[in-house]
N, C-alpha and C positions, 0 to 999 in steps of 0.2 A: 337498642333495648340494652341500657348498661351491663358491666362483664359479671356473673353474680360471684356471688360468696367462697371462698373456699367452704371444702369437708370437709368433718374431722383431719382428717391424713394433713393436714394445709395441702390440697390440690382443690384444682377449680374443680367441678362435679364435667362430666365425660361427657364431652362434645365437641363441636371446634365453634369455639363463641368470637364474635365477630366481633372488631371497635378496629377502632380510626387508632394510628402511629400514635394522636396525638394521650387518646385513651388509657393506652397502653404505658407512655410513663409516665404520666400524673396516676395510673392504679399496683404498676407496677418501681416506677423506677425513679419516685422523687423524695424516699424518704429511712433511706440513712448512706453518707458516701461509697460506698459499697451498691450498691443500687447506683446511682449516677454512675458511676463510672461503669460499669455493664449499659446503661439505658443506653449511655452514651457512644457505646461500643451497638450496639445495636443505632441508633436514627445514622453513623456512620454508614454503616451497613448498606441500609434502605439506598440513601440518598446513593449510592453506587450505583447498588444494582440499577433505581430509577433511573440513574446519569447514561442508562445502556437507554433506555425511551423505549423496552419490553418487557417492566416487569410486567405481571401483570398481580399479582397479590407474595405476602409473606408470612410465612406461620413462623407463632416463633411458639414452645416445649419447652420442657427443660425444667430444671434450679427457678430458676428468675418468674416465671412467672406462677410462682409459690410460695404461701411463705415463711419458706427462711432467710433469714432476716439479711447473708450477706454466702446470695450467692457464686457461686462460683466462675461462671460465664453463661455468653447467653447459647440458645441454641435454637438453628433462626434452618428452616426451607424454603429456598428462592424458584415461587413460579415463574417460571418464564413463556414467553410468547415459543411457537413453532418458527420463528420465523428470523427468533433467537440464537447470533454463533456468538460466545465466546470471544473466536480468536479473533474475531475480529479490536479487539476489547481491545483501551492501549493506558497504559503503568500504571494509575491507583484503578479505574472501576475495571477490569485483568481481576486484581485480586482478590474479592471477594467468592468467585468460582471459581477460585483451587482450593480444595480444602489443604493439604498444611498450610500451604500461604496464607487462609484467613488466617487460623489457631496464632503462627505462628506474631502476627499484624496485628487482629486483633484482641486475639483470644477470645475467636469465638467456634464456632461448631457451626457448622455453613455447609450446605446441601444446598444444590436443584437440581431441575426437571423444565424438560419443556411435556406440554402435553401427551405430544408423539413419536416420544422415547420410551411410552406405557403399553402393550403387547396384549396381554391379560387381565387386564380390569380402570375398567374406571377412575380420573382424577382426581374424584369423591371421593373414591375406594381405599387408591395410596394416601391422599394427606388422611384419612382417618384412622392410617395403623398408626399413625407416628403416636396416636395417642397412647399409646402402649410402649413400657414402664419397662429397666430390665430388664430387670422383678418377676416380667409377664402382666402386675397388678392396671389396669385405666387407670386414665387423666383426661382432661379437658384440656382446650390447645388454642390457641389464637390465634387467627386470619383476619390483617389488616390487604385490606386487597390496595392495590397501587394510583 
């Protein structure tokens, strides 16, 4: 199913929308030079996380997946498999898993989790919380399976 149209606020409608990385880049990362630049960062992070062999999915939220013409960055949650150990990553593969390094290197806000780290909620419940904006309003987010 294709990604839905933006609502009146310029956000995706509420929900966790499934898409391929190609769909995400076509829809959100190809229409302006700034969007192409941010999409290249997203692709690099996805490629590095996938190279670990432990990436399950990538959840994208924030201004990149809105109607905003020039998003500042891309906000990402990497959902890793339970047997992922970031200490075994070397070189560039390690960067997405260190929040401040990812911000400096990629201009991205990257978070990550293993499902076994969750105690009080399911992975689906945890992911759905990323729909909440700073002011408390809710928006749709996009999940890309690895």
